[in-house]
C-alpha positions as CSV (number, residue, x, y, z in Angstrom):
1,X,21.0,-37.8,-36.3
2,X,17.9,-37.2,-34.2
3,X,17.5,-33.8,-35.9
4,X,17.6,-35.5,-39.4
5,X,14.9,-37.9,-38.4
6,X,12.8,-35.1,-36.9
7,X,13.2,-33.0,-40.1
8,X,12.2,-36.0,-42.3
9,X,9.2,-36.7,-40.1
10,X,8.1,-33.0,-40.3
11,X,8.5,-33.1,-44.1
12,X,6.4,-36.3,-44.3
13,X,3.7,-34.8,-42.1
14,X,3.6,-31.7,-44.2
15,X,3.3,-33.8,-47.4
16,X,0.4,-35.7,-45.8
17,X,-1.4,-32.5,-44.8
18,X,-0.9,-31.1,-48.3
19,X,-2.2,-34.3,-49.9
20,X,-5.2,-34.3,-47.6
21,X,-5.9,-30.6,-48.4
22,X,-5.6,-31.1,-52.1
23,X,-8.0,-34.0,-52.2
24,X,-10.5,-32.3,-49.8
25,X,-10.5,-29.2,-52.1
26,X,-10.7,-31.0,-55.4
27,X,-12.5,-34.3,-54.7
28,X,-14.6,-34.2,-51.5
29,X,-17.7,-32.8,-53.2
30,X,-18.2,-36.4,-54.5
31,X,-15.7,-38.7,-52.8
32,X,-15.0,-39.7,-49.2
33,X,-11.4,-38.4,-48.9
34,X,-10.8,-39.2,-45.2
35,X,-10.7,-42.4,-43.1
36,X,-14.3,-42.2,-41.9
37,X,-16.4,-40.0,-44.1
38,X,-18.9,-41.2,-46.8
39,X,-19.0,-40.3,-50.5
40,X,-21.6,-37.8,-51.4
41,X,-22.0,-39.2,-54.9
42,X,-23.4,-42.7,-54.9
43,X,-20.9,-44.0,-57.5
44,X,-17.8,-42.2,-56.1
45,X,-15.5,-44.7,-54.4
46,X,-14.3,-44.1,-50.9
47,X,-10.6,-43.1,-51.2
48,X,-9.7,-45.2,-48.2
49,X,-10.7,-48.3,-50.2
50,X,-8.7,-47.5,-53.4
51,X,-6.1,-50.2,-52.7
52,X,-8.9,-52.7,-53.2
53,X,-9.0,-51.6,-56.9
54,X,-5.4,-50.5,-57.7
55,X,-2.0,-50.4,-56.2
56,X,-1.9,-46.8,-55.0
57,X,1.4,-46.1,-56.7
58,X,-0.2,-46.9,-60.1
59,X,-2.3,-43.7,-59.7
60,X,0.8,-41.5,-59.9
61,X,0.9,-41.2,-63.7
62,X,-2.8,-40.6,-64.0
63,X,-2.7,-37.9,-61.4
64,X,0.2,-36.2,-63.1
65,X,-0.9,-36.5,-66.7
66,X,-4.6,-36.0,-66.2
67,X,-7.1,-38.2,-64.4
68,X,-10.1,-38.9,-66.6
69,X,-13.0,-41.1,-65.7
70,X,-15.8,-42.6,-67.9
71,X,-18.3,-41.2,-65.4
72,X,-19.9,-38.0,-66.9
73,X,-20.1,-36.2,-63.5
74,X,-16.3,-36.4,-62.9
75,X,-14.2,-33.5,-64.2
76,X,-10.6,-34.0,-65.4
77,X,-7.9,-33.4,-62.9
78,X,-4.2,-32.9,-63.4
79,X,-1.7,-32.2,-60.5
80,X,1.9,-31.1,-60.4
81,X,4.7,-33.5,-59.4
82,X,5.1,-32.4,-55.8
83,X,1.4,-32.5,-55.3
84,X,1.1,-36.0,-56.8
85,X,3.7,-37.2,-54.3
86,X,1.7,-35.7,-51.5
87,X,-1.5,-37.1,-52.7
88,X,0.0,-40.6,-53.1
89,X,1.5,-40.4,-49.5
90,X,-1.9,-39.3,-48.1
91,X,-3.8,-42.0,-50.0
92,X,-1.4,-44.7,-48.7
93,X,-1.9,-43.4,-45.1
94,X,-5.7,-43.7,-45.1
95,X,-6.1,-47.1,-46.8
96,X,-8.2,-49.7,-44.8
97,X,-5.9,-52.4,-43.4
98,X,-8.1,-55.1,-44.9
99,X,-7.0,-54.0,-48.4
100,X,-3.2,-54.1,-47.8
101,X,-2.9,-57.8,-48.8
102,X,-5.0,-57.1,-51.9
103,X,-2.7,-54.2,-52.8
104,X,0.3,-56.6,-52.5
105,X,-1.3,-58.9,-55.1
106,X,-2.3,-56.0,-57.3
107,X,1.4,-54.8,-57.3
108,X,2.4,-58.1,-58.8
109,X,-0.4,-57.9,-61.4
110,X,0.7,-54.3,-62.4
111,X,4.4,-55.3,-62.5
112,X,5.4,-53.0,-59.6
113,X,8.1,-53.7,-57.1
114,X,7.1,-56.1,-54.3
115,X,6.1,-54.7,-50.9
116,X,8.8,-54.9,-48.2
């Protein structure tokens, strides 16, 4: 049983690292993609505050089908399924605690399952 938990933790850690690496590679030229950095582009939101705007899970579809922004400087991005899962896991891991309650209310607004 301990081995199973350790293997699951290792997989989770690997997914977080992959999500972090993908966002650093594709997004960090404009966005703050970590817990403490600042966005290089003045209109690019800090990724650690995304829960203030959306339930993080609601980004899955956009990341998998193609993320398009109305901002002219932002290119379109599309990620594969495993990468989307890793990105979502990483984004959840870096959210500012002050936005967790906001995320709970946004989940209700978007019709997603309630937080446990």
